Z-matrix of the N, CA and C atoms (Angstrom, degrees):
N
C 1 1.453
C 2 1.520 1 110.24
N 3 1.340 2 115.58 1 -47.22
C 4 1.464 3 119.31 2 -178.58
C 5 1.525 4 111.44 3 -66.22
N 6 1.331 5 117.22 4 -36.42
C 7 1.465 6 119.65 5 179.71
C 8 1.532 7 111.01 6 -68.29
N 9 1.334 8 116.50 7 -41.81
C 10 1.465 9 119.59 8 178.93
C 11 1.523 10 111.58 9 -64.51
N 12 1.330 11 115.84 10 -46.64
C 13 1.460 12 119.50 11 -179.63
C 14 1.527 13 110.39 12 -66.98
N 15 1.331 14 116.48 13 -40.32
C 16 1.465 15 120.31 14 178.09
C 17 1.511 16 112.63 15 -61.01
N 18 1.329 17 116.31 16 -41.12
C 19 1.464 18 120.46 17 178.28
C 20 1.522 19 110.82 18 -65.07
N 21 1.331 20 116.21 19 -45.63
C 22 1.469 21 119.92 20 178.14
C 23 1.522 22 110.44 21 -62.82
N 24 1.327 23 117.16 22 -39.51
C 25 1.465 24 121.20 23 -179.09
C 26 1.521 25 111.13 24 -66.46
N 27 1.319 26 116.25 25 -35.81
C 28 1.465 27 119.74 26 179.08
C 29 1.527 28 110.89 27 -59.91
N 30 1.316 29 116.03 28 -43.26
C 31 1.462 30 119.65 29 -177.99
C 32 1.523 31 113.21 30 -77.62
N 33 1.330 32 116.72 31 -20.98
C 34 1.461 33 119.54 32 179.30
C 35 1.528 34 111.92 33 -103.18
N 36 1.328 35 116.54 34 2.55
C 37 1.465 36 123.82 35 176.34
C 38 1.531 37 112.97 36 60.27
N 39 1.335 38 115.75 37 43.11
C 40 1.462 39 121.44 38 175.85
C 41 1.530 40 107.80 39 -83.25
N 42 1.326 41 117.43 40 145.29
C 43 1.462 42 121.92 41 -179.37
C 44 1.525 43 111.05 42 -67.97
N 45 1.333 44 117.13 43 164.24
C 46 1.464 45 121.74 44 177.50
C 47 1.522 46 111.65 45 -59.71
N 48 1.334 47 116.41 46 -39.20
C 49 1.461 48 119.69 47 177.98
C 50 1.530 49 110.84 48 -64.94
N 51 1.309 50 115.99 49 -38.25
C 52 1.463 51 120.18 50 177.51
C 53 1.517 52 111.42 51 -64.61
N 54 1.338 53 116.37 52 -40.57
C 55 1.465 54 120.90 53 177.96
C 56 1.525 55 109.82 54 -61.61
N 57 1.331 56 116.21 55 -46.01
C 58 1.465 57 119.81 56 -179.84
C 59 1.524 58 111.28 57 -61.17
N 60 1.320 59 116.67 58 -43.08
C 61 1.460 60 120.52 59 -179.17
C 62 1.526 61 111.52 60 -65.45
N 63 1.314 62 117.20 61 -44.96
C 64 1.463 63 121.14 62 -178.89
C 65 1.522 64 110.60 63 -66.63
N 66 1.340 65 117.09 64 -46.29
C 67 1.457 66 120.84 65 -177.88
C 68 1.521 67 111.51 66 -65.43
N 69 1.316 68 116.67 67 -41.72
C 70 1.462 69 120.46 68 -179.98
C 71 1.522 70 110.79 69 -65.53
N 72 1.312 71 116.61 70 -41.92
C 73 1.461 72 120.17 71 177.64
C 74 1.524 73 110.48 72 -63.24
N 75 1.335 74 116.95 73 -45.03
C 76 1.466 75 120.79 74 179.48
C 77 1.522 76 111.10 75 -61.43
N 78 1.324 77 116.97 76 -44.04
C 79 1.457 78 120.72 77 -179.35
C 80 1.532 79 110.97 78 -65.68
N 81 1.322 80 117.27 79 -39.58
C 82 1.470 81 120.70 80 178.97
C 83 1.524 82 111.44 81 -66.37
N 84 1.324 83 116.78 82 -42.24
C 85 1.465 84 120.52 83 177.97
C 86 1.528 85 110.11 84 -64.38
N 87 1.328 86 116.60 85 -41.24
C 88 1.464 87 121.16 86 177.38
C 89 1.527 88 110.92 87 -62.16
N 90 1.341 89 117.37 88 -45.17
C 91 1.467 90 121.13 89 179.76
C 92 1.527 91 110.76 90 -64.34
N 93 1.333 92 117.30 91 -45.70
C 94 1.464 93 120.67 92 179.78
C 95 1.525 94 110.93 93 -64.27
N 96 1.325 95 116.48 94 -40.20
C 97 1.466 96 120.24 95 178.02
C 98 1.518 97 112.06 96 -63.83
N 99 1.322 98 116.59 97 -41.74
C 100 1.457 99 121.27 98 178.55
C 101 1.528 100 111.02 99 -64.26
N 102 1.337 101 116.19 100 -46.25
C 103 1.466 102 119.35 101 179.30
C 104 1.526 103 111.21 102 -63.27
N 105 1.316 104 116.22 103 -40.40
C 106 1.459 105 119.85 104 179.25
C 107 1.512 106 112.49 105 -67.17
N 108 1.325 107 116.68 106 -44.89
C 109 1.463 108 120.91 107 -178.21
C 110 1.530 109 111.87 108 -64.56
N 111 1.325 110 116.36 109 -37.91
C 112 1.463 111 120.62 110 -178.58
C 113 1.527 112 113.04 111 -89.72
N 114 1.335 113 116.79 112 -9.17
C 115 1.454 114 120.67 113 -177.52
C 116 1.525 115 112.32 114 67.36
N 117 1.314 116 117.35 115 37.11
C 118 1.468 117 122.66 116 -172.96
C 119 1.518 118 114.36 117 -103.20
N 120 1.305 119 120.20 118 12.24
C 121 1.466 120 120.79 119 -177.78
C 122 1.521 121 110.93 120 -52.95
N 123 1.332 122 117.17 121 -49.41
C 124 1.454 123 120.55 122 -178.54
C 125 1.526 124 111.28 123 -73.16
N 126 1.311 125 117.30 124 -33.83
C 127 1.464 126 121.16 125 -178.76
C 128 1.527 127 110.83 126 -59.48
N 129 1.324 128 117.41 127 -41.04
C 130 1.463 129 120.13 128 -177.66
C 131 1.523 130 112.98 129 -88.16
N 132 1.328 131 117.43 130 2.93
C 133 1.456 132 119.31 131 171.39
C 134 1.514 133 117.26 132 108.57
N 135 1.310 134 118.88 133 2.97
C 136 1.460 135 119.81 134 178.12
C 137 1.519 136 109.52 135 -81.87
N 138 1.315 137 115.24 136 129.21
C 139 1.456 138 121.88 137 -179.37
C 140 1.530 139 108.95 138 -134.55
N 141 1.311 140 115.10 139 155.06
C 142 1.466 141 119.42 140 172.44
C 143 1.521 142 108.46 141 -73.39
N 144 1.304 143 115.08 142 152.51
C 145 1.457 144 119.31 143 176.30
C 146 1.521 145 108.94 144 -63.43
N 147 1.338 146 116.45 145 140.60
C 148 1.461 147 120.50 146 -179.44
C 149 1.527 148 111.02 147 -61.16
N 150 1.324 149 115.91 148 -41.12
C 151 1.460 150 121.04 149 176.16
C 152 1.523 151 107.74 150 -137.03
N 153 1.318 152 118.06 151 154.54
C 154 1.465 153 119.44 152 177.87
C 155 1.532 154 112.91 153 -57.58
N 156 1.344 155 117.17 154 -29.04
C 157 1.469 156 120.29 155 178.92
C 158 1.524 157 111.99 156 -63.88
N 159 1.326 158 118.00 157 -26.22
C 160 1.460 159 120.66 158 179.62
C 161 1.531 160 111.77 159 -62.28
N 162 1.307 161 115.99 160 -25.23
C 163 1.462 162 119.88 161 179.15
C 164 1.523 163 112.13 162 -69.40
N 165 1.317 164 117.52 163 -15.47
C 166 1.464 165 120.88 164 178.08
C 167 1.528 166 112.12 165 -64.97
N 168 1.325 167 117.82 166 -19.02
C 169 1.464 168 120.96 167 177.35
C 170 1.520 169 111.74 168 -65.51
N 171 1.317 170 117.79 169 -14.50
C 172 1.462 171 122.00 170 177.75
C 173 1.528 172 111.21 171 -78.97
N 174 1.309 173 117.58 172 -23.90
C 175 1.465 174 121.48 173 -175.81
C 176 1.533 175 114.25 174 -56.18
N 177 1.339 176 120.44 175 -40.95
C 178 1.477 177 118.05 176 177.61
C 179 1.530 178 113.63 177 -57.81
N 180 1.327 179 116.44 178 -27.59
C 181 1.457 180 119.21 179 177.23
C 182 1.524 181 112.16 180 -66.01
N 183 1.319 182 116.23 181 -24.89
C 184 1.455 183 121.49 182 -179.19
C 185 1.529 184 112.95 183 -88.68
N 186 1.323 185 116.80 184 -2.20
C 187 1.461 186 120.83 185 -177.01
C 188 1.530 187 113.21 186 -55.59
N 189 1.342 188 120.01 187 -45.77
C 190 1.469 189 117.99 188 178.03
C 191 1.525 190 113.08 189 -59.70
N 192 1.314 191 116.88 190 -38.07
C 193 1.466 192 120.29 191 178.99
C 194 1.525 193 109.91 192 -65.96
N 195 1.334 194 116.60 193 -44.11
C 196 1.457 195 120.30 194 179.78
C 197 1.526 196 111.27 195 -64.04
N 198 1.334 197 117.76 196 -39.23
C 199 1.462 198 120.61 197 177.68
C 200 1.523 199 110.83 198 -63.53
N 201 1.309 200 116.81 199 -39.09
C 202 1.463 201 120.13 200 177.69
C 203 1.524 202 111.33 201 -64.38
N 204 1.327 203 116.33 202 -36.06
C 205 1.465 204 119.60 203 177.99
C 206 1.525 205 110.64 204 -65.77
N 207 1.322 206 116.11 205 -41.26
C 208 1.458 207 120.67 206 -179.12
C 209 1.525 208 110.71 207 -65.89
N 210 1.329 209 116.39 208 -41.31
C 211 1.461 210 120.85 209 -178.82
C 212 1.524 211 109.97 210 -66.09
N 213 1.314 212 117.03 211 -28.75
C 214 1.460 213 120.50 212 177.20
C 215 1.519 214 113.49 213 90.04
N 216 1.298 215 115.78 214 58.02
C 217 1.463 216 119.93 215 177.70
C 218 1.519 217 110.81 216 -70.48
N 219 1.311 218 114.16 217 155.84
C 220 1.461 219 118.58 218 172.99
C 221 1.525 220 108.42 219 -69.56
N 222 1.311 221 116.39 220 163.39
C 223 1.455 222 121.50 221 -176.36
C 224 1.524 223 111.76 222 -58.19
N 225 1.322 224 117.46 223 -41.42
C 226 1.464 225 121.06 224 -177.97
C 227 1.530 226 110.78 225 -62.52
N 228 1.329 227 116.96 226 -42.90
C 229 1.464 228 120.81 227 179.25
C 230 1.523 229 111.09 228 -68.88
N 231 1.313 230 117.24 229 -37.55
C 232 1.453 231 121.87 230 178.65
C 233 1.527 232 110.20 231 -65.24
N 234 1.312 233 116.43 232 -42.00
C 235 1.461 234 121.10 233 177.90
C 236 1.524 235 110.22 234 -61.90
N 237 1.331 236 117.55 235 -42.72
C 238 1.461 237 121.54 236 177.95
C 239 1.522 238 110.48 237 -62.11
N 240 1.318 239 117.78 238 -40.38
C 241 1.462 240 121.83 239 178.66
C 242 1.526 241 110.27 240 -60.98
N 243 1.318 242 117.76 241 -46.08
C 244 1.461 243 120.94 242 178.67
C 245 1.523 244 111.44 243 -65.57
N 246 1.325 245 117.90 244 -38.10
C 247 1.461 246 120.99 245 177.42
C 248 1.524 247 110.96 246 -62.33
N 249 1.326 248 116.90 247 -44.79
C 250 1.462 249 120.76 248 179.52
C 251 1.527 250 111.34 249 -65.00
N 252 1.320 251 117.53 250 -38.87
C 253 1.456 252 121.31 251 177.19
C 254 1.526 253 110.52 252 -63.34
N 255 1.311 254 116.72 253 -44.59
C 256 1.459 255 120.79 254 178.86
C 257 1.522 256 111.32 255 -62.88
N 258 1.324 257 117.27 256 -43.81
C 259 1.467 258 120.86 257 178.59
C 260 1.525 259 110.31 258 -62.25
N 261 1.324 260 117.06 259 -42.37
C 262 1.468 261 120.39 260 178.99
C 263 1.529 262 111.14 261 -61.49
N 264 1.331 263 117.04 262 -42.15
C 265 1.462 264 120.49 263 178.44
C 266 1.525 265 111.50 264 -65.63
N 267 1.338 266 117.30 265 -40.24
C 268 1.463 267 120.92 266 179.06
C 269 1.527 268 111.15 267 -67.06
N 270 1.330 269 116.74 268 -39.52
C 271 1.467 270 120.18 269 178.10
C 272 1.530 271 109.63 270 -62.40
N 273 1.322 272 116.16 271 -47.22
C 274 1.462 273 120.05 272 178.95
C 275 1.520 274 111.93 273 -59.59
N 276 1.323 275 116.56 274 -44.18
C 277 1.462 276 120.69 275 179.18
C 278 1.522 277 111.26 276 -60.78
N 279 1.328 278 117.53 277 -49.85
C 280 1.464 279 119.57 278 -175.70
C 281 1.528 280 111.76 279 -68.93
N 282 1.333 281 117.60 280 -40.22
C 283 1.467 282 119.51 281 179.67
C 284 1.527 283 111.36 282 -66.22
N 285 1.323 284 117.22 283 -43.69
C 286 1.466 285 119.49 284 179.47
C 287 1.521 286 111.12 285 -66.05
N 288 1.327 287 117.04 286 -37.72
C 289 1.460 288 120.43 287 178.38
C 290 1.519 289 110.49 288 -62.89
N 291 1.316 290 116.65 289 -45.90
C 292 1.464 291 120.35 290 -175.60
C 293 1.527 292 111.61 291 -74.52
N 294 1.331 293 117.21 292 -53.74
C 295 1.464 294 119.67 293 -171.68
C 296 1.520 295 114.03 294 -81.51
N 297 1.333 296 118.41 295 -51.60
C 298 1.452 297 119.99 296 -177.62
C 299 1.515 298 111.82 297 -87.50
N 300 1.301 299 118.20 298 -19.54
C 301 1.453 300 120.85 299 179.13
C 302 1.510 301 112.03 300 -90.33
N 303 1.317 302 115.86 301 -75.82
C 304 1.466 303 120.65 302 -174.26
C 305 1.530 304 113.27 303 -69.39
N 306 1.338 305 117.34 304 -54.10
C 307 1.464 306 119.91 305 -173.56
C 308 1.530 307 112.48 306 -68.43
N 309 1.317 308 117.44 307 -47.20
C 310 1.464 309 119.72 308 -177.93
C 311 1.521 310 111.00 309 -62.34
N 312 1.328 311 117.02 310 -42.48
C 313 1.466 312 119.98 311 178.13
C 314 1.521 313 111.70 312 -64.90
N 315 1.322 314 116.65 313 -38.03
C 316 1.463 315 119.84 314 179.80
C 317 1.531 316 111.40 315 -67.26
N 318 1.326 317 117.32 316 -32.32
C 319 1.464 318 121.12 317 -176.45
C 320 1.525 319 113.92 318 -93.32
N 321 1.315 320 119.03 319 -4.90
C 322 1.473 321 121.43 320 -178.43
C 323 1.527 322 112.37 321 -57.90
N 324 1.314 323 117.71 322 -30.64
C 325 1.460 324 121.14 323 -179.47
C 326 1.534 325 111.57 324 -62.73
N 327 1.325 326 117.48 325 -23.61
C 328 1.469 327 121.54 326 178.22
C 329 1.525 328 112.12 327 -83.60
N 330 1.309 329 117.02 328 -1.42
C 331 1.456 330 122.06 329 -179.58
C 332 1.514 331 110.47 330 111.45
N 333 1.332 332 116.96 331 147.68
C 334 1.461 333 119.94 332 -176.17
C 335 1.526 334 113.57 333 -64.20
N 336 1.326 335 117.76 334 -38.40
C 337 1.469 336 120.27 335 -179.70
C 338 1.519 337 110.77 336 -66.53
N 339 1.313 338 116.78 337 -45.35
C 340 1.470 339 120.39 338 179.44
C 341 1.515 340 110.49 339 -62.12
N 342 1.325 341 116.78 340 -44.70
C 343 1.464 342 120.91 341 179.85
C 344 1.527 343 110.63 342 -61.91
N 345 1.321 344 117.31 343 -44.49
C 346 1.464 345 121.24 344 -179.06
C 347 1.525 346 111.23 345 -65.30
N 348 1.315 347 116.95 346 -42.86
C 349 1.468 348 120.58 347 -178.94
C 350 1.524 349 111.44 348 -66.79
N 351 1.326 350 117.08 349 -47.78
C 352 1.471 351 120.25 350 -178.44
C 353 1.524 352 111.39 351 -62.19
N 354 1.333 353 116.91 352 -47.56
C 355 1.468 354 118.59 353 -177.64
C 356 1.521 355 111.93 354 -67.96
N 357 1.326 356 117.95 355 -36.40
C 358 1.467 357 118.87 356 179.89
C 359 1.523 358 111.38 357 -71.37
N 360 1.324 359 117.97 358 -36.32
C 361 1.471 360 120.13 359 176.61
C 362 1.530 361 110.11 360 -65.66
N 363 1.322 362 116.47 361 -44.80
C 364 1.470 363 119.28 362 178.45
C 365 1.524 364 111.53 363 -63.85
N 366 1.333 365 116.81 364 -38.35
C 367 1.456 366 121.35 365 177.67
C 368 1.523 367 109.97 366 -62.90
N 369 1.315 368 117.03 367 -44.75
C 370 1.467 369 121.00 368 178.46
C 371 1.508 370 112.00 369 -63.78
N 372 1.328 371 116.27 370 -49.10
C 373 1.467 372 120.69 371 -177.71
C 374 1.529 373 111.45 372 -63.90
N 375 1.333 374 117.05 373 -32.64
C 376 1.472 375 119.05 374 179.71
C 377 1.523 376 111.53 375 -61.95
N 378 1.321 377 117.07 376 -25.83
C 379 1.459 378 120.33 377 178.72
C 380 1.525 379 112.55 378 -75.67
N 381 1.329 380 117.67 379 -9.70
C 382 1.466 381 119.94 380 175.77
C 383 1.522 382 111.29 381 -70.09
N 384 1.330 383 117.34 382 -15.27
C 385 1.469 384 120.48 383 175.23
C 386 1.521 385 111.68 384 -60.64
N 387 1.338 386 116.68 385 -19.34
C 388 1.461 387 120.22 386 179.14
C 389 1.530 388 111.78 387 -66.94
N 390 1.332 389 117.74 388 -9.85
C 391 1.467 390 120.37 389 173.27
C 392 1.521 391 110.05 390 -59.20
N 393 1.335 392 115.95 391 -30.51
C 394 1.462 393 120.62 392 -179.35
C 395 1.522 394 111.96 393 -68.85
N 396 1.336 395 117.28 394 -16.19
C 397 1.466 396 120.37 395 -179.50
C 398 1.516 397 112.40 396 -84.21
N 399 1.337 398 116.81 397 -5.16
C 400 1.459 399 119.91 398 176.65
C 401 1.511 400 115.00 399 95.14
N 402 1.331 401 118.17 400 5.09
C 403 1.464 402 120.55 401 177.96
C 404 1.525 403 109.31 402 -72.81
N 405 1.333 404 115.80 403 160.10
C 406 1.458 405 120.22 404 -179.14
C 407 1.526 406 110.46 405 -71.10
N 408 1.320 407 115.26 406 156.00
C 409 1.454 408 120.97 407 179.51
C 410 1.518 409 112.16 408 -60.56
N 411 1.344 410 117.26 409 -36.26
C 412 1.463 411 120.85 410 179.74
C 413 1.528 412 110.74 411 -64.97
N 414 1.332 413 117.08 412 -42.33
C 415 1.470 414 120.63 413 178.40
C 416 1.527 415 110.58 414 -61.90
N 417 1.316 416 115.58 415 -42.58
C 418 1.462 417 120.00 416 -178.58
C 419 1.527 418 110.48 417 -68.25
N 420 1.329 419 117.06 418 -39.72
C 421 1.466 420 120.22 419 178.67
C 422 1.524 421 110.73 420 -61.12
N 423 1.325 422 117.14 421 -42.54
C 424 1.466 423 120.99 422 177.23
C 425 1.524 424 110.06 423 -62.84
N 426 1.324 425 116.58 424 -43.25
C 427 1.465 426 120.50 425 -179.91
C 428 1.532 427 110.87 426 -64.62
N 429 1.330 428 117.39 427 -41.25
C 430 1.467 429 121.11 428 179.25
C 431 1.529 430 109.90 429 -63.51
N 432 1.334 431 117.23 430 -45.21
C 433 1.471 432 120.72 431 179.43
C 434 1.527 433 111.14 432 -63.30
N 435 1.315 434 116.72 433 -42.74
C 436 1.458 435 120.70 434 178.94
C 437 1.531 436 110.08 435 -63.75
N 438 1.329 437 117.28 436 -45.61
C 439 1.463 438 121.02 437 -179.34
C 440 1.528 439 110.45 438 -63.42
N 441 1.321 440 117.11 439 -38.84
C 442 1.456 441 120.92 440 177.62
C 443 1.533 442 110.37 441 -62.37
N 444 1.325 443 116.62 442 -46.73
C 445 1.468 444 120.65 443 -178.87
C 446 1.529 445 111.20 444 -65.74
N 447 1.324 446 117.15 445 -46.14
C 448 1.465 447 119.60 446 -178.49
C 449 1.527 448 109.59 447 -68.25
N 450 1.317 449 117.77 448 -35.05
C 451 1.464 450 121.74 449 176.67
C 452 1.522 451 111.81 450 -62.12
N 453 1.349 452 115.82 451 -41.08
C 454 1.451 453 120.06 452 178.46
C 455 1.531 454 110.22 453 -67.61
N 456 1.312 455 116.06 454 -41.16
C 457 1.463 456 119.96 455 178.00
C 458 1.516 457 112.55 456 -62.68
N 459 1.327 458 116.20 457 -43.97
C 460 1.460 459 119.73 458 178.98
C 461 1.523 460 111.88 459 -67.94
N 462 1.333 461 116.87 460 -36.03
C 463 1.469 462 119.85 461 177.57
C 464 1.522 463 110.63 462 -64.67
N 465 1.321 464 116.61 463 -33.21
C 466 1.455 465 120.49 464 179.68
C 467 1.509 466 114.24 465 -70.85
N 468 1.324 467 117.12 466 -17.87
C 469 1.470 468 119.66 467 179.83
C 470 1.514 469 112.37 468 -82.27
N 471 1.318 470 117.22 469 -11.31
C 472 1.469 471 119.25 470 -177.31
C 473 1.504 472 112.71 471 -96.15
């Protein structure tokens, strides 16, 4: 998805942020469509909140947006803040669907340790694609290591 969108963006001169937004949206729509078509929402771990109050745990995620509102950002900056929040939520949704949902469940038959290791390594290595964004190798290496560690931690919770 990212390669296709990146190639199209190159020829249409879309910014890197635009590429990320388009690719993330496309990947999220593809993941949601696949889960819906196959009826796999519950299979990959998505559940309704036990009580409506459980949804209040999402509010801390909105704290940066609320602080920006209080400070009184201009409309353009506020719009950018909401765009970044939406992109972050879409990235989280698509990554969790693919790595901890589909891949981890598919590999569980090989054993929990094998499934956790394979999915976390793939999750970490997938972040090396950020080299194409022009970041330094050291930054990408740190991001890959962090993604690998957090991927392993998240795999262990399932």
